[in-house]
Each structure stands twice: as structure tokens, then as C-alpha cells.
N, C-alpha and C positions, 0 to 999 in steps of 0.2 A: 866298864860296861858289863852288866850281868847278862848272860845269855841262857839259853835253854840248857838242860843237863847234857854233859858231853856224850857224844855217841861215836861209834866207830867211824873212822874216815871212810866215806862212801866208796871211794875208788882205790882204797889202800892196796888191794890185791891185783889191780889192773896193771901189771908189769908189761914191758915189751914182749917178753916170752909168752905171757898170757894172751896178748892180742894176736900174736902170730899163730898160737895154737888154736885160737878161736876161728881164725880164717881157715886153717887146715881142717877143722872139724866140719866145715861145709864144702870141702873139696878144693879150696884155693890155696896155692902154695906161694908164699911171699918170697921176694928176693932180699928181704931184710931192710929195705928202705922205709923209714918211718918219719912222718912230718906231722907235728901237732898243728891242728887248725883251731881258729878262735872259737871257743865255746866254753861257757862257765857252767851252764846247767847240766850238760852231758859232757862226755869226752869224745872228741871227734878227731880222727887221724886219717891222713892220706897214707896208704900203704902200697908199696910197690909189689907187683905180681910178676912171677916168672913167666916169660913169653906172653905177656899181655899188658894192657894199659893199667896204670895204678887205679885203685878204688878208694872210696871214702867210706870209712867205717864209723858208725855212731854207736857208742856204748851208752845206753840209757842210764840215767841216775837211778839207783835202786830206790824202790818204794815211792817214786813220784807218780808214775802212771801204772795202772794195772795192765795186764796183757790184753784185756778186752778194749781198754782205752787206746792202747797203741794200735790195735787192729783197726779201730775206727779211723784213726789218722791215716794208716796205710791204705785202707779202702777208699777214703776220700781222695787221696792223691791219685790212686789208680783210676777213679772216675774222671778226674781232671785230665789225666794223661790220655784216657780213651777218647776224650773230646779234642785231642791234639793241642792241648794247652801247654805252654812252656814251663812245666814243673819237672823237678828231678825226683823220680819215684824210686823207692827201694827195689833192689834187684830180687827177683824171684828165683829161688833155688830149691828144687824138689817140691815145688808147689807152695813154698813158704817164703815170707819176707822177714819174719822175726825169728831170731835164733837165741839160744842160751848156751853159754860156756862158762864154767867155773862160777856160776851164780850170776853172771852178768848177761843181761839181754842186749842184743845188738842187731843192727841192720846194716846192709851193705848197699852203697850207692855208686853209680858211675860218677867219675870226676867231671865237673862242669866248670869250664873256664869262664872268664868274664871280668868286668871291672865294676867299680861302684857306680851307681846311677847318679845323675845330676838332677835332683828334684827341683832345682831352680829353673830348669829349662821348660818353657811351655810345651814343646813337642814331647818331652819326656813325660810330663804330667798327663797330657792327653793320652799318650800310649798306655801309661799305667792305669788310667781310667778305663780304657777299653778292656784291658786284661782283667781288672778287678770285677768289672761287670760280668764278664764271661765266667769267671770263677764263681761269682755269686749266683749266676743262673744255675750252675750245677749245685751249689750249696743249698739252694732253696728247694731242691727236689725232695729231700727227705731230711729229717733231723738226726743229730747225734743222740744216742740214747744213754751213753755212759760217760762221755767226756763232760768236762765242767762247762758251766755257763759263765759268761761275763756279765755281771750285774752288780748293783750296789751292795748286795750282801756278800758275795764271794770275794770281790776285789776291794770293797770298802770297809764295811763293818767288821768282817772277819779279820782283815789286816790290822785295823785299829785295835781290836780286842786282843789279838795275839801279841802285839807289841807291848800293850799295857800289862797283860798277864805275865809276860816274861821279863818285865822290868828292863827293857832295852834302852829306854830313853833316860838321859841323865836326870837324877831326881829333881834338881832345881828347875828343870824345864818341863817336867811332866804335866803340871797343871795347865800351863799355857798351851802346850801341844795338844793335850786332850780337849781343851775348850775349842781350839781352832779346828781340830779334826771333827768334832761334833758339829760345828757350824758348817764345815765343808760338806759333811754328809747330808745335812739339811738342804744345802744348796744343790747337791746332786739330786736329792729327791724332788726338789722343785723343778729342776731341768727335765727330769723324766716325766713329771706330771704335765709340763708344758708340751712335751713331745707327744704325749698320749700313748695309745696302744701301738707300740712299734713292733714290727715283725722281726723275729730272730731267725737266723739261718746259720748254716755252717760257714765259718770264717777261716781265713788264714790266721787271724788273731794277733799277729805281731809284724805288721807290714811296715818295717823301717828299712833304711838303705842297706843295713848289714845282711838282710835276708834276700836281697835281690842282686843278681849278677847280670850285667848288661853286656850284650854282644852286638855285632852288626845286625843281628836278627831281632834285637830288642831285649826285653827283660826275661829273666828266668828266675823262678822261685826255687830256693834250695832247702827250705826248712819250714815244715808244718808242725813243729813240735808243740806250738801253742795254739793249735787249731781248737776252736770251741764254738759254742752257740753264742750269738750276740747280734746286735744291730749292724746293718751294712756299713754305717759310717765309721765303725771301728777300724775297718780296713782302708779308710780314706784319710782320716784326720792326721795320721802320722806322716803323710806326704807333704804336709803344710808346715810353714815356719814364718817367723817374722811378725809384723804388726797385724792388727785386724784387717786393715785394708789390703795388705799383701796376701794374707791368707784367703780373703774373699776372692781376690783375683786368681790365686792358685786353684781354689776350689772350683771356680768357674771353668778353668782349663781342664781340671780333672773330670768334671761332669760333662764337658764337651765330648770327651771320649766315652765316658761311662754310659751316657744316655743314648749312644748309638746302639747299645745292646740290652740295656735294662733301665727301667724307670727308677729314679731316685726320689724317695719321699722327703720333700724339703723340711718337714717338721723334725726330721732326725738331726738337723743342724742345731737344734736346741741341746743336743747331747754332746756336742764337741768338747766344750770345756769340762763338762761333767765326766766324760770318759778320760780326759787328761788328768783330772783330779783323782779318779779311781786308780789310774796307772801309777801316779806318784805315791799314793798310800801303799799300793801293792808292792811297788819296787822296794820301799823301805822294809816291809815285812819279808820280802824275798831275800834281801841281803842278810837280815837277821837270822832267818831260818837256815841259811847256808853257811853261817859263820864258822862252823866246825870243819868245813871243807877247806883245807889249806890254800886252795886256789883263790878263795875270796879275800882273806886278809892281805894276800900278796898283791891283788889287783885293785882292791877297794880299801886301802889303808885308812882313808879319811872317815870311813863309816864309824869307826870307834871313837871319833873325836866329838867334842862339844860343838865345834863349828858346824859339823854336818847337820845336827839337829836345829841349830840356829837358822841355817839356810832353809831347812824344811819348814820351819815356822814362817819365815818370810814368804816362802812359796805358797803355803796354805792361805796366808792373807791375800796374796795376789789372786789365787784361784777363787776365793770367796767373792772377791770383787768382780772378777771376770764372769762368773756364773750369774751375776745380776744384770749383766749387759745384754742387749738384744742379740739374737742369733746373727751369724754372718749374713750380710746383705749380698745374696748371690744374684747376678744378673739373669734375665730370662734366657733360656737355652732352647733352641729349636730341637725337634726330635732328631734331626740329622746330626746333632752334636755341634752346631755352630753357635758362637756367642751372639 
């Protein structure tokens, strides 16, 4: 597999000593305990603190977000926290939430415990619906100005073009993949046309189970790194799984909670499979763009195989068919959130 020209390993200089020095640069002294937490895009560590509770430190991937884009993320989370929503916001030290040490930008968070949510449970889905509606009520107050948008261009066409330009796909599969990617993007465009003029707002952007910690008090969001402008349904469709009938029932449960706090535009249901298609294209491009990071070949070894792209071809065929199907048939919901 051919990739983009080699570049310096993005986190090459982020040694344990560097991380401890970064904490000391903002007045926190570590007791030396380090625990790597699951993150591929950034580097996230739990670090013990002398005479205090451990903290979670996120070192941002160099050159991904600008300082202004990170500031918009932090400001959005601060708005949500001010509304007493269960989000984990970066710690403010000396009036700042973003710091730099040895060329690495980082933020410090309090440790949040919890377990993985069970999105198959109706009560959990309704609870998530209530939370997402409250987040969206804050998100629609004002737009992001510098963070990216989630749309067919940024997630779809840009991903297709980058993969083709950098010769990532095995040569014998390029023509088939390109043809199906083009058909899929046509299907995406038709879905957006059926949905009409959909309002975009500030989103969490990556609402899957890995970004939610569940406690006896309910869900807590721990990562807004992918926050961006987009349609509200982007934060809802990843809660769903299974057959069309199962997803329709699950969405009914989500909306039972959601519409307690915010109206949901039913025409956004036309975007569900289109957004899934865009995410699939974007994910392949994301893996390819990160391939020079040693963490990626270690965790995603199958990406370099022919089988990976054969599976993506089958996936695109399925998505093309699904985007031609009617939108999910969601039952009527009363404004009180009852089925």
C-alpha cells in the first residue's frame, strides 16, 4: 500500500518525562504514576498527583486543530457545564484551559469514573435522548466559526479524493471502489435533497458508546474533540443498531426523551444512512492519513490488507441500497415524550 510521504512521528518526543514536565509547568506535581487511556487521535494519560486526585491529560495531535479551534471546543463545553449538563470540562489554571509544553498542546481534566452505556436498553436510550436535546439547545444558541462542518464535502468528497490522490487503495480495486464511492456520494446528495434545508448547530459530533461514561447518576460525556457544526441527527444515529425495524424502535425511544426538551425535525431521518456513509468514507481516509503514527499499524493492522478494501466495497454497495430505502418509520410521539 502506498501512503503519503513520510513525516515525523507526531508524538515522538512525548516521553514520560516530557508529560511530567508539562504538568509541572502549570504547577501540578506528579507522583509518577502514569496510565495510558484509549485514544488514537490524541494521546490521553491518567497521571497521579502528589497529595491530590489523579488527573487526565490530553495531548492534542500536532497540526490537527488550530488553537482557535480548540478554544471553540473548550468554550462550548464550558457553556454546557454552566447549564449543569454532565460533561467533563477542561480544568482552568491561571485563566487558561489550553497549555503548551515542548511544542505539545495539552489540556487537563478531572478523572471521571463510569462504565460503558447499554444502548440496547429503552431507559438508557430515552435518557440519552434527553441529554442530547439539552446539549443541542445550547448548541443552537450560536455557531462555531472556525471548527469544521460535517457535510458531504468535508467528510465525503474530500475523503474520496484524498484516498485516490495518495494511491491508498490496491490498484486492482481502485476502479471498482471509485465507481461505488461516486455512486454513494450521489446517494448522499439525494438524501440531503430529500431532507431539504436542515439546520446545522454545534454538535458533540462523535456520540458513540466510547465517549459516554455511565454512573448511577446517568451519562457523562468525556470527549468533545470531534465537536463541529452539523445536523442534530448526527448525535442520535450512532445510538442505534440492528435492523431497520430495530433502529426505528430505538429512535422512537431516543426521541421520547429528546422531545421533552427540543423538537426534532422528522425530515432529518432522511440523513441517517447518508451520515453513516459519510462516516465510513471519512474513517478510511482518517486511517490512511494517520498511518505514519506507529499506534495505527499496531491497532489497525488489517487496514494495509486487500481484504479491508474488499469489505469496504461490499459496505458501499450496502449503503447505496440503504440510501434508496424510505426513511425510518418513527411512531408519533407526544410532546411529553411518550410513545
